[in-house]
C-alpha positions in Angstrom: 2.8 -22.1 -2.0 0.5 -19.8 0.0 1.0 -19.6 3.7 -1.9 -20.3 6.0 -2.2 -16.6 6.9 -2.1 -15.6 3.2 -4.7 -18.3 2.3 -7.0 -17.0 5.0 -6.5 -13.5 3.8 -7.4 -14.5 0.3 -10.7 -16.0 1.5 -11.6 -12.7 3.3 -10.6 -10.6 0.2 -13.0 -12.7 -1.9 -15.7 -12.2 0.6 -15.1 -8.4 0.7 -15.0 -8.3 -3.1 -18.4 -10.1 -3.3 -19.8 -7.9 -0.6 -18.7 -4.7 -2.4 -20.1 -6.0 -5.7 -23.4 -6.5 -4.0 -23.3 -2.9 -2.9 -23.0 -1.8 -6.5 -19.2 -1.4 -6.9 -17.3 -2.8 -9.9 -14.2 -4.9 -9.6 -11.0 -3.5 -11.1 -8.0 -5.4 -9.6 -6.8 -7.5 -6.7 -3.5 -8.1 -4.8 -1.5 -5.4 -6.6 2.1 -5.7 -5.2 4.6 -3.0 -5.0 7.9 -2.6 -3.2 6.2 -0.2 -0.8 3.1 -2.2 -0.1 0.1 -4.1 -1.4 -3.4 -3.1 -2.5 -5.9 -5.8 -1.5 -8.8 -4.7 -3.8 -9.3 -1.9 -6.3 -13.0 -1.2 -7.0 -14.9 1.4 -8.9 -17.8 3.3 -7.3 -19.4 5.2 -10.1 -16.3 7.1 -11.5 -14.4 7.0 -8.2 -11.6 4.5 -7.8 -11.7 2.8 -4.4 -8.6 1.3 -2.8 -9.9 -1.2 -0.3 -7.9 -2.6 2.6 -9.4 -5.9 3.9 -8.9 -6.7 7.6 -9.9 -9.7 9.6 -9.8 -10.5 13.3 -11.2 -13.6 15.0 -11.9 -11.4 18.0 -10.8 -8.1 19.5 -8.6 -9.5 22.3 -5.5 -7.9 20.7 -7.3 -4.9 19.1 -10.0 -4.6 16.5 -9.5 -5.1 12.8 -9.6 -1.3 12.3 -7.1 -0.7 15.1 -4.7 -3.0 13.2 -4.2 -0.4 10.5 -1.2 1.5 11.8 0.1 4.8 10.6 2.9 2.9 8.8 0.4 0.7 7.1 -1.6 3.7 6.0 1.5 5.3 4.4 2.3 2.1 2.6 -1.3 2.0 1.4 -1.1 5.6 0.1 2.3 4.9 -1.6 1.1 1.7 -3.3 -2.1 3.4 -4.5 -0.1 6.3 -6.0 2.3 3.8 -7.7 -0.7 2.0 -9.2 -2.3 5.2 -10.4 0.9 6.3 -12.1 1.4 2.9 -13.7 -2.2 2.1 -14.7 -3.9 5.4 -15.2 -1.0 7.9 -15.7 -2.4 9.9 -12.8 -1.5 10.5 -9.1 -3.3 10.8 -5.8 -3.5 14.5 -6.5 -5.2 14.2 -9.9 -7.3 11.0 -9.6 -10.9 10.7 -8.3 -10.2 8.1 -5.6 -10.9 7.2 -2.0 -9.6 4.7 0.6 -12.1 2.3 2.2 -11.8 -0.6 4.7 -13.9 -3.8 4.8 -13.4 -5.3 8.3 -14.4 -8.8 9.4 -14.6 -9.5 13.2 -15.7 -12.8 14.5 -19.0 -13.9 13.0 -20.3 -10.3 12.6 -21.3 -9.1 9.1 -18.6 -7.1 7.3 -18.1 -3.5 8.4 -17.5 -1.2 5.4 -15.9 2.1 6.3 -15.8 4.6 3.4 -13.2 7.3 3.3 -11.1 5.6 6.0 -8.2 7.9 5.1 -10.4 10.8 4.1 
């Protein structure tokens, strides 16, 4: 059974997916789990694979959605992306055409899409 936090996260991931499709990206995969971390969304922007972290905050009282992406989270994100590339594409971060984006939701504001968050 999904926890309340996980269920809420799934709703925002679906919203981010729909938003990115509206922007012209193509859906590849969602919720890819590895020992080192999870990939929320994997999209395709032309020929570029896009690893998307989805973040949501009701308000910024305890920091913004973007501020919640710690260095440790970034390392897990990179490691999970590399594992996915090796497993699915027989490539690595060094050889693949890829980037790391964030779609952040804060309060009732429209989604904020940051391309090349780790670039």
